[in-house]
Structures are given as C-alpha cells and as structure tokens.
Biopython code that builds the backbone (N, CA, C, O; Angstrom):
import numpy as np
from Bio.PDB.StructureBuilder import StructureBuilder

atoms = [
    (1, "UNK", "N", (-11.801, 5.649, -6.502)),
    (1, "UNK", "CA", (-10.706, 6.163, -5.698)),
    (1, "UNK", "C", (-9.440, 5.405, -6.068)),
    (1, "UNK", "O", (-9.419, 4.174, -6.054)),
    (2, "UNK", "N", (-8.390, 6.140, -6.399)),
    (2, "UNK", "CA", (-7.101, 5.527, -6.714)),
    (2, "UNK", "C", (-6.155, 5.825, -5.552)),
    (2, "UNK", "O", (-5.451, 6.835, -5.554)),
    (3, "UNK", "N", (-6.148, 4.949, -4.580)),
    (3, "UNK", "CA", (-5.324, 5.149, -3.383)),
    (3, "UNK", "C", (-4.011, 4.406, -3.536)),
    (3, "UNK", "O", (-3.961, 3.314, -4.102)),
    (4, "UNK", "N", (-2.957, 5.008, -3.029)),
    (4, "UNK", "CA", (-1.669, 4.330, -3.004)),
    (4, "UNK", "C", (-1.234, 3.991, -1.593)),
    (4, "UNK", "O", (-0.442, 3.069, -1.397)),
    (5, "UNK", "N", (-1.736, 4.718, -0.606)),
    (5, "UNK", "CA", (-1.344, 4.492, 0.784)),
    (5, "UNK", "C", (-2.546, 4.711, 1.689)),
    (5, "UNK", "O", (-3.347, 5.622, 1.481)),
    (6, "UNK", "N", (-2.652, 3.864, 2.685)),
    (6, "UNK", "CA", (-3.699, 4.022, 3.694)),
    (6, "UNK", "C", (-3.022, 4.041, 5.049)),
    (6, "UNK", "O", (-2.288, 3.118, 5.401)),
    (7, "UNK", "N", (-3.270, 5.093, 5.804)),
    (7, "UNK", "CA", (-2.768, 5.186, 7.175)),
    (7, "UNK", "C", (-3.906, 4.807, 8.104)),
    (7, "UNK", "O", (-5.019, 5.315, 7.969)),
    (8, "UNK", "N", (-3.633, 3.925, 9.037)),
    (8, "UNK", "CA", (-4.648, 3.490, 9.985)),
    (8, "UNK", "C", (-4.121, 3.750, 11.386)),
    (8, "UNK", "O", (-3.089, 3.212, 11.787)),
    (9, "UNK", "N", (-4.842, 4.580, 12.123)),
    (9, "UNK", "CA", (-4.502, 4.864, 13.513)),
    (9, "UNK", "C", (-5.427, 4.030, 14.382)),
    (9, "UNK", "O", (-6.641, 4.232, 14.382)),
    (10, "UNK", "N", (-4.852, 3.095, 15.122)),
    (10, "UNK", "CA", (-5.639, 2.187, 15.934)),
    (10, "UNK", "C", (-5.766, 2.718, 17.356)),
    (10, "UNK", "O", (-4.782, 3.112, 17.981)),
    (11, "UNK", "N", (-6.980, 2.718, 17.844)),
    (11, "UNK", "CA", (-7.238, 3.057, 19.233)),
    (11, "UNK", "C", (-7.965, 1.871, 19.854)),
    (11, "UNK", "O", (-8.079, 0.819, 19.226)),
    (12, "UNK", "N", (-8.453, 2.027, 21.070)),
    (12, "UNK", "CA", (-9.116, 0.899, 21.718)),
    (12, "UNK", "C", (-10.383, 0.468, 20.987)),
    (12, "UNK", "O", (-10.641, -0.729, 20.859)),
    (13, "UNK", "N", (-11.169, 1.413, 20.513)),
    (13, "UNK", "CA", (-12.445, 1.024, 19.906)),
    (13, "UNK", "C", (-12.716, 1.684, 18.559)),
    (13, "UNK", "O", (-13.770, 1.445, 17.969)),
    (14, "UNK", "N", (-11.802, 2.504, 18.058)),
    (14, "UNK", "CA", (-12.025, 3.177, 16.770)),
    (14, "UNK", "C", (-10.783, 3.094, 15.890)),
    (14, "UNK", "O", (-9.667, 2.892, 16.370)),
    (15, "UNK", "N", (-11.011, 3.255, 14.590)),
    (15, "UNK", "CA", (-9.941, 3.275, 13.599)),
    (15, "UNK", "C", (-10.062, 4.587, 12.841)),
    (15, "UNK", "O", (-11.123, 4.881, 12.288)),
    (16, "UNK", "N", (-9.012, 5.370, 12.804)),
    (16, "UNK", "CA", (-8.993, 6.602, 12.014)),
    (16, "UNK", "C", (-8.229, 6.301, 10.736)),
    (16, "UNK", "O", (-7.062, 5.914, 10.791)),
    (17, "UNK", "N", (-8.873, 6.473, 9.585)),
    (17, "UNK", "CA", (-8.264, 6.170, 8.301)),
    (17, "UNK", "C", (-7.929, 7.451, 7.550)),
    (17, "UNK", "O", (-8.679, 8.425, 7.604)),
    (18, "UNK", "N", (-6.818, 7.443, 6.863)),
    (18, "UNK", "CA", (-6.474, 8.506, 5.929)),
    (18, "UNK", "C", (-5.954, 7.829, 4.667)),
    (18, "UNK", "O", (-4.956, 7.110, 4.710)),
    (19, "UNK", "N", (-6.621, 8.055, 3.561)),
    (19, "UNK", "CA", (-6.257, 7.451, 2.286)),
    (19, "UNK", "C", (-5.650, 8.534, 1.416)),
    (19, "UNK", "O", (-6.240, 9.601, 1.243)),
    (20, "UNK", "N", (-4.458, 8.263, 0.860)),
    (20, "UNK", "CA", (-3.785, 9.256, 0.028)),
    (20, "UNK", "C", (-3.504, 8.679, -1.355)),
    (20, "UNK", "O", (-3.403, 7.464, -1.526)),
    (21, "UNK", "N", (-3.377, 9.573, -2.344)),
    (21, "UNK", "CA", (-3.072, 9.150, -3.705)),
    (21, "UNK", "C", (-1.568, 9.247, -3.960)),
    (21, "UNK", "O", (-0.788, 9.477, -3.036)),
    (22, "UNK", "N", (-1.166, 9.068, -5.228)),
    (22, "UNK", "CA", (0.272, 9.044, -5.536)),
    (22, "UNK", "C", (0.961, 10.382, -5.339)),
    (22, "UNK", "O", (2.187, 10.422, -5.236)),
    (23, "UNK", "N", (0.210, 11.489, -5.284)),
    (23, "UNK", "CA", (0.797, 12.802, -4.989)),
    (23, "UNK", "C", (0.692, 13.147, -3.502)),
    (23, "UNK", "O", (0.922, 14.294, -3.120)),
    (24, "UNK", "N", (0.355, 12.189, -2.679)),
    (24, "UNK", "CA", (0.220, 12.338, -1.228)),
    (24, "UNK", "C", (-0.892, 13.320, -0.842)),
    (24, "UNK", "O", (-0.832, 13.953, 0.211)),
    (25, "UNK", "N", (-1.898, 13.438, -1.701)),
    (25, "UNK", "CA", (-3.086, 14.217, -1.354)),
    (25, "UNK", "C", (-4.080, 13.298, -0.677)),
    (25, "UNK", "O", (-4.317, 12.179, -1.132)),
    (26, "UNK", "N", (-4.663, 13.774, 0.415)),
    (26, "UNK", "CA", (-5.659, 12.968, 1.126)),
    (26, "UNK", "C", (-6.925, 12.918, 0.290)),
    (26, "UNK", "O", (-7.502, 13.953, -0.041)),
    (27, "UNK", "N", (-7.357, 11.702, -0.052)),
    (27, "UNK", "CA", (-8.555, 11.537, -0.859)),
    (27, "UNK", "C", (-9.742, 11.052, -0.038)),
    (27, "UNK", "O", (-10.882, 11.129, -0.497)),
    (28, "UNK", "N", (-9.490, 10.552, 1.168)),
    (28, "UNK", "CA", (-10.579, 10.075, 2.026)),
    (28, "UNK", "C", (-10.077, 9.989, 3.458)),
    (28, "UNK", "O", (-8.943, 9.580, 3.706)),
    (29, "UNK", "N", (-10.928, 10.375, 4.395)),
    (29, "UNK", "CA", (-10.659, 10.155, 5.818)),
    (29, "UNK", "C", (-11.937, 9.627, 6.449)),
    (29, "UNK", "O", (-13.040, 10.036, 6.085)),
    (30, "UNK", "N", (-11.777, 8.725, 7.390)),
    (30, "UNK", "CA", (-12.937, 8.157, 8.080)),
    (30, "UNK", "C", (-12.563, 7.823, 9.513)),
    (30, "UNK", "O", (-11.406, 7.544, 9.827)),
    (31, "UNK", "N", (-13.552, 7.859, 10.355)),
    (31, "UNK", "CA", (-13.435, 7.517, 11.773)),
    (31, "UNK", "C", (-14.426, 6.381, 12.004)),
    (31, "UNK", "O", (-15.631, 6.615, 12.090)),
    (32, "UNK", "N", (-13.919, 5.147, 12.105)),
    (32, "UNK", "CA", (-14.786, 3.968, 12.112)),
    (32, "UNK", "C", (-14.594, 3.114, 13.356)),
    (32, "UNK", "O", (-13.496, 3.031, 13.906)),
    (33, "UNK", "N", (-15.675, 2.484, 13.790)),
    (33, "UNK", "CA", (-15.561, 1.463, 14.827)),
    (33, "UNK", "C", (-15.200, 0.144, 14.141)),
    (33, "UNK", "O", (-15.068, 0.100, 12.918)),
    (34, "UNK", "N", (-15.040, -0.922, 14.917)),
    (34, "UNK", "CA", (-14.541, -2.188, 14.382)),
    (34, "UNK", "C", (-15.395, -2.743, 13.232)),
    (34, "UNK", "O", (-14.858, -3.075, 12.176)),
    (35, "UNK", "N", (-16.691, -2.844, 13.421)),
    (35, "UNK", "CA", (-17.543, -3.448, 12.396)),
    (35, "UNK", "C", (-17.536, -2.660, 11.081)),
    (35, "UNK", "O", (-17.354, -3.264, 10.024)),
    (36, "UNK", "N", (-17.727, -1.330, 11.105)),
    (36, "UNK", "CA", (-17.618, -0.587, 9.843)),
    (36, "UNK", "C", (-16.220, -0.652, 9.220)),
    (36, "UNK", "O", (-16.083, -0.643, 7.997)),
    (37, "UNK", "N", (-15.185, -0.718, 10.063)),
    (37, "UNK", "CA", (-13.822, -0.848, 9.535)),
    (37, "UNK", "C", (-13.670, -2.166, 8.787)),
    (37, "UNK", "O", (-13.077, -2.197, 7.708)),
    (38, "UNK", "N", (-14.196, -3.250, 9.340)),
    (38, "UNK", "CA", (-14.137, -4.549, 8.664)),
    (38, "UNK", "C", (-14.865, -4.493, 7.328)),
    (38, "UNK", "O", (-14.373, -5.031, 6.336)),
    (39, "UNK", "N", (-16.038, -3.846, 7.287)),
    (39, "UNK", "CA", (-16.765, -3.700, 6.025)),
    (39, "UNK", "C", (-15.968, -2.861, 5.034)),
    (39, "UNK", "O", (-15.961, -3.156, 3.839)),
    (40, "UNK", "N", (-15.294, -1.815, 5.520)),
    (40, "UNK", "CA", (-14.492, -0.957, 4.639)),
    (40, "UNK", "C", (-13.374, -1.765, 3.989)),
    (40, "UNK", "O", (-13.128, -1.640, 2.790)),
    (41, "UNK", "N", (-12.697, -2.597, 4.788)),
    (41, "UNK", "CA", (-11.604, -3.434, 4.270)),
    (41, "UNK", "C", (-12.137, -4.405, 3.220)),
    (41, "UNK", "O", (-11.531, -4.572, 2.161)),
    (42, "UNK", "N", (-13.267, -5.045, 3.512)),
    (42, "UNK", "CA", (-13.834, -6.017, 2.582)),
    (42, "UNK", "C", (-14.241, -5.343, 1.275)),
    (42, "UNK", "O", (-14.081, -5.930, 0.205)),
    (43, "UNK", "N", (-14.763, -4.126, 1.346)),
    (43, "UNK", "CA", (-15.274, -3.447, 0.156)),
    (43, "UNK", "C", (-14.219, -2.690, -0.635)),
    (43, "UNK", "O", (-14.503, -2.257, -1.752)),
    (44, "UNK", "N", (-13.022, -2.513, -0.106)),
    (44, "UNK", "CA", (-12.013, -1.774, -0.863)),
    (44, "UNK", "C", (-11.424, -2.673, -1.939)),
    (44, "UNK", "O", (-11.624, -3.888, -1.923)),
    (45, "UNK", "N", (-10.709, -2.080, -2.859)),
    (45, "UNK", "CA", (-10.195, -2.830, -4.000)),
    (45, "UNK", "C", (-9.192, -3.895, -3.552)),
    (45, "UNK", "O", (-8.605, -3.806, -2.473)),
    (46, "UNK", "N", (-9.015, -4.890, -4.396)),
    (46, "UNK", "CA", (-8.120, -6.006, -4.078)),
    (46, "UNK", "C", (-6.696, -5.523, -3.867)),
    (46, "UNK", "O", (-6.032, -5.957, -2.925)),
    (47, "UNK", "N", (-6.213, -4.628, -4.731)),
    (47, "UNK", "CA", (-4.847, -4.128, -4.590)),
    (47, "UNK", "C", (-4.635, -3.409, -3.281)),
    (47, "UNK", "O", (-3.594, -3.560, -2.641)),
    (48, "UNK", "N", (-5.623, -2.625, -2.878)),
    (48, "UNK", "CA", (-5.529, -1.895, -1.620)),
    (48, "UNK", "C", (-5.554, -2.861, -0.441)),
    (48, "UNK", "O", (-4.792, -2.702, 0.513)),
    (49, "UNK", "N", (-6.420, -3.853, -0.506)),
    (49, "UNK", "CA", (-6.488, -4.855, 0.559)),
    (49, "UNK", "C", (-5.172, -5.620, 0.660)),
    (49, "UNK", "O", (-4.677, -5.865, 1.761)),
    (50, "UNK", "N", (-4.606, -5.995, -0.484)),
    (50, "UNK", "CA", (-3.326, -6.708, -0.475)),
    (50, "UNK", "C", (-2.219, -5.843, 0.108)),
    (50, "UNK", "O", (-1.372, -6.334, 0.854)),
    (51, "UNK", "N", (-2.222, -4.556, -0.229)),
    (51, "UNK", "CA", (-1.194, -3.661, 0.306)),
    (51, "UNK", "C", (-1.340, -3.534, 1.814)),
    (51, "UNK", "O", (-0.340, -3.558, 2.531)),
    (52, "UNK", "N", (-2.574, -3.397, 2.313)),
    (52, "UNK", "CA", (-2.787, -3.335, 3.755)),
    (52, "UNK", "C", (-2.302, -4.608, 4.436)),
    (52, "UNK", "O", (-1.662, -4.551, 5.486)),
    (53, "UNK", "N", (-2.606, -5.746, 3.842)),
    (53, "UNK", "CA", (-2.169, -7.015, 4.421)),
    (53, "UNK", "C", (-0.651, -7.113, 4.428)),
    (53, "UNK", "O", (-0.064, -7.582, 5.403)),
    (54, "UNK", "N", (-0.002, -6.670, 3.334)),
    (54, "UNK", "CA", (1.460, -6.704, 3.252)),
    (54, "UNK", "C", (2.101, -5.800, 4.295)),
    (54, "UNK", "O", (3.093, -6.172, 4.922)),
    (55, "UNK", "N", (1.527, -4.605, 4.480)),
    (55, "UNK", "CA", (2.063, -3.669, 5.471)),
    (55, "UNK", "C", (1.916, -4.244, 6.877)),
    (55, "UNK", "O", (2.857, -4.197, 7.669)),
    (56, "UNK", "N", (0.739, -4.785, 7.189)),
    (56, "UNK", "CA", (0.525, -5.372, 8.522)),
    (56, "UNK", "C", (1.475, -6.533, 8.764)),
    (56, "UNK", "O", (2.066, -6.641, 9.839)),
    (57, "UNK", "N", (1.625, -7.404, 7.768)),
    (57, "UNK", "CA", (2.523, -8.545, 7.915)),
    (57, "UNK", "C", (3.961, -8.091, 8.127)),
    (57, "UNK", "O", (4.642, -8.586, 9.025)),
    (58, "UNK", "N", (4.429, -7.144, 7.301)),
    (58, "UNK", "CA", (5.813, -6.677, 7.412)),
    (58, "UNK", "C", (6.066, -6.001, 8.748)),
    (58, "UNK", "O", (7.135, -6.167, 9.335)),
    (59, "UNK", "N", (5.100, -5.245, 9.232)),
    (59, "UNK", "CA", (5.257, -4.563, 10.514)),
    (59, "UNK", "C", (5.357, -5.576, 11.649)),
    (59, "UNK", "O", (6.200, -5.438, 12.536)),
    (60, "UNK", "N", (4.501, -6.586, 11.623)),
    (60, "UNK", "CA", (4.548, -7.613, 12.667)),
    (60, "UNK", "C", (5.814, -8.460, 12.557)),
    (60, "UNK", "O", (6.414, -8.817, 13.571)),
    (61, "UNK", "N", (6.218, -8.780, 11.341)),
    (61, "UNK", "CA", (7.413, -9.609, 11.138)),
    (61, "UNK", "C", (8.677, -8.888, 11.581)),
    (61, "UNK", "O", (9.532, -9.477, 12.243)),
    (62, "UNK", "N", (8.800, -7.609, 11.217)),
    (62, "UNK", "CA", (10.034, -6.869, 11.464)),
    (62, "UNK", "C", (10.048, -6.134, 12.793)),
    (62, "UNK", "O", (11.084, -5.599, 13.190)),
    (63, "UNK", "N", (8.921, -6.099, 13.485)),
    (63, "UNK", "CA", (8.809, -5.341, 14.739)),
    (63, "UNK", "C", (9.252, -3.893, 14.542)),
    (63, "UNK", "O", (9.873, -3.294, 15.421)),
    (64, "UNK", "N", (8.920, -3.341, 13.368)),
    (64, "UNK", "CA", (9.292, -1.970, 13.029)),
    (64, "UNK", "C", (8.261, -1.414, 12.055)),
    (64, "UNK", "O", (7.558, -2.178, 11.392)),
    (65, "UNK", "N", (8.166, -0.105, 11.966)),
    (65, "UNK", "CA", (7.225, 0.488, 11.005)),
    (65, "UNK", "C", (7.551, 0.068, 9.572)),
    (65, "UNK", "O", (8.712, -0.166, 9.234)),
    (66, "UNK", "N", (6.529, -0.025, 8.743)),
    (66, "UNK", "CA", (6.693, -0.399, 7.338)),
    (66, "UNK", "C", (7.467, 0.679, 6.599)),
    (66, "UNK", "O", (7.172, 1.866, 6.742)),
    (67, "UNK", "N", (8.449, 0.279, 5.815)),
    (67, "UNK", "CA", (9.279, 1.223, 5.066)),
    (67, "UNK", "C", (9.263, 0.817, 3.596)),
    (67, "UNK", "O", (9.973, -0.104, 3.193)),
    (68, "UNK", "N", (8.450, 1.506, 2.799)),
    (68, "UNK", "CA", (8.299, 1.170, 1.380)),
    (68, "UNK", "C", (9.613, 1.335, 0.625)),
    (68, "UNK", "O", (9.926, 0.514, -0.237)),
    (69, "UNK", "N", (10.379, 2.359, 0.922)),
    (69, "UNK", "CA", (11.652, 2.576, 0.226)),
    (69, "UNK", "C", (12.616, 1.421, 0.487)),
    (69, "UNK", "O", (13.292, 0.955, -0.431)),
    (70, "UNK", "N", (12.681, 0.963, 1.726)),
    (70, "UNK", "CA", (13.562, -0.166, 2.048)),
    (70, "UNK", "C", (13.089, -1.430, 1.340)),
    (70, "UNK", "O", (13.903, -2.213, 0.853)),
    (71, "UNK", "N", (11.769, -1.629, 1.282)),
    (71, "UNK", "CA", (11.233, -2.807, 0.602)),
    (71, "UNK", "C", (11.609, -2.784, -0.875)),
    (71, "UNK", "O", (12.016, -3.803, -1.432)),
    (72, "UNK", "N", (11.474, -1.619, -1.508)),
    (72, "UNK", "CA", (11.795, -1.517, -2.928)),
    (72, "UNK", "C", (13.286, -1.696, -3.190)),
    (72, "UNK", "O", (13.661, -2.271, -4.211)),
    (73, "UNK", "N", (14.143, -1.215, -2.290)),
    (73, "UNK", "CA", (15.584, -1.401, -2.496)),
    (73, "UNK", "C", (15.974, -2.871, -2.330)),
    (73, "UNK", "O", (16.844, -3.365, -3.047)),
    (74, "UNK", "N", (15.332, -3.574, -1.387)),
    (74, "UNK", "CA", (15.587, -5.019, -1.259)),
    (74, "UNK", "C", (15.120, -5.750, -2.505)),
    (74, "UNK", "O", (15.789, -6.664, -2.989)),
    (75, "UNK", "N", (13.952, -5.337, -3.027)),
    (75, "UNK", "CA", (13.412, -5.970, -4.221)),
    (75, "UNK", "C", (14.321, -5.735, -5.417)),
    (75, "UNK", "O", (14.532, -6.645, -6.218)),
    (76, "UNK", "N", (14.860, -4.536, -5.549)),
    (76, "UNK", "CA", (15.749, -4.214, -6.666)),
    (76, "UNK", "C", (17.040, -5.021, -6.602)),
    (76, "UNK", "O", (17.636, -5.320, -7.637)),
    (77, "UNK", "N", (17.475, -5.372, -5.402)),
    (77, "UNK", "CA", (18.709, -6.121, -5.239)),
    (77, "UNK", "C", (18.591, -7.601, -5.538)),
    (77, "UNK", "O", (19.604, -8.288, -5.666)),
    (78, "UNK", "N", (17.376, -8.104, -5.651)),
    (78, "UNK", "CA", (17.179, -9.527, -5.954)),
    (78, "UNK", "C", (17.505, -9.810, -7.416)),
    (78, "UNK", "O", (17.269, -8.987, -8.300)),
    (79, "UNK", "N", (18.045, -10.976, -7.636)),
    (79, "UNK", "CA", (18.312, -11.372, -9.022)),
    (79, "UNK", "C", (17.185, -12.279, -9.489)),
    (79, "UNK", "O", (16.834, -13.254, -8.824)),
    (80, "UNK", "N", (16.638, -11.947, -10.622)),
    (80, "UNK", "CA", (15.610, -12.811, -11.196)),
    (80, "UNK", "C", (16.290, -13.844, -12.074)),
    (80, "UNK", "O", (17.458, -13.700, -12.438)),
    (81, "UNK", "N", (15.567, -14.859, -12.401)),
    (81, "UNK", "CA", (16.147, -15.883, -13.249)),
    (81, "UNK", "C", (15.156, -16.221, -14.343)),
    (81, "UNK", "O", (13.948, -16.030, -14.197)),
    (82, "UNK", "N", (15.683, -16.720, -15.423)),
    (82, "UNK", "CA", (14.868, -17.168, -16.539)),
    (82, "UNK", "C", (15.251, -18.598, -16.873)),
    (82, "UNK", "O", (16.426, -18.964, -16.848)),
    (83, "UNK", "N", (14.262, -19.385, -17.181)),
    (83, "UNK", "CA", (14.524, -20.775, -17.581)),
    (83, "UNK", "C", (14.766, -20.791, -19.073)),
    (83, "UNK", "O", (13.906, -20.366, -19.845)),
    (84, "UNK", "N", (15.926, -21.277, -19.494)),
    (84, "UNK", "CA", (16.217, -21.308, -20.933)),
    (84, "UNK", "C", (15.218, -22.176, -21.679)),
    (84, "UNK", "O", (14.755, -23.194, -21.163)),
    (85, "UNK", "N", (14.890, -21.765, -22.897)),
    (85, "UNK", "CA", (13.925, -22.519, -23.710)),
    (85, "UNK", "C", (14.575, -23.722, -24.346)),
    (85, "UNK", "O", (13.916, -24.473, -25.064)),
]
sb = StructureBuilder()
sb.init_structure("model")
sb.init_model(0)
sb.init_chain("A")
sb.init_seg("    ")
for serial, (resi, resn, name, xyz) in enumerate(atoms, 1):
    if name == "N":
        sb.init_residue(resn, " ", resi, " ")
    sb.init_atom(name, np.array(xyz, "f"), 0.0, 1.0, " ", f" {name:<3s}", serial, name[0])
structure = sb.get_structure()
C-alpha cells in the first residue's frame, strides 16, 4: 500500500481510518478499537508512522487542524546553508 494521507476519526472507543493515495483515492478503510489500532500503527510503514506522528504533533502544537500546504510553504521559505569546503 502506497499511502500519502491517513484520516483518523476518533471516538470514545473506536478509530475510523481512511487511507488515501497521491490521487486521493481511498485505498483502505478500517473501523478499529484501541488495541487493533495500536497494532495497525506499529505495523504500518515507517514513513506513514512518521507522518502520523508529525500530524498529531503539529495539531497539538498549533491548536489547529494540520495544513500540509501551509507546512510546505513555510518549508519553502526557509533558507538552507552549506558549509564551505
């Protein structure tokens, strides 16, 4: 599965997942309780796990929904540096 985005709808005791690819086609949906959700996170690819962690962190830090476009525009505005040889 080549997922680019995972939507997680949190309820009191269940997690509804929707995994989409780069064309925004749904490639997987699941309705999981806490324990299976934890196993799903552990078993998914490293890149997907890192993206989920980044989204959760950014949402908690900013007290706002994650905005990938805003993140990319901030990243583009940063100046990189090179150490001269």
